C-alpha positions, 0 to 999 in steps of 0.5 A: 653375644660378645661380638653382638654387643660390640655392634651394639655398643658401636651403633650407640656410639655412632648415633650419640656422637654423630660420627657417621663418617667412621661407618664406611671406614669400619665397613670397608676395613671388615670387608677387606679382613674378610677377603684376606681370611677367606682367601688365604686357603684358597687358589686365589691368594696369589691373585689377591696379594698382588693387589695389596 
């Protein structure tokens, strides 16, 4: 429930404050974090880390 409440609070923050420009930034950061965690233990790790 903790993760869902954080997403709910973030969604409410975006609606109330009209900060829609934050959504793409957060989505990209989450995707990049997921990519790093996913490739951490795979054979693709050396190729992914050369991109950064």
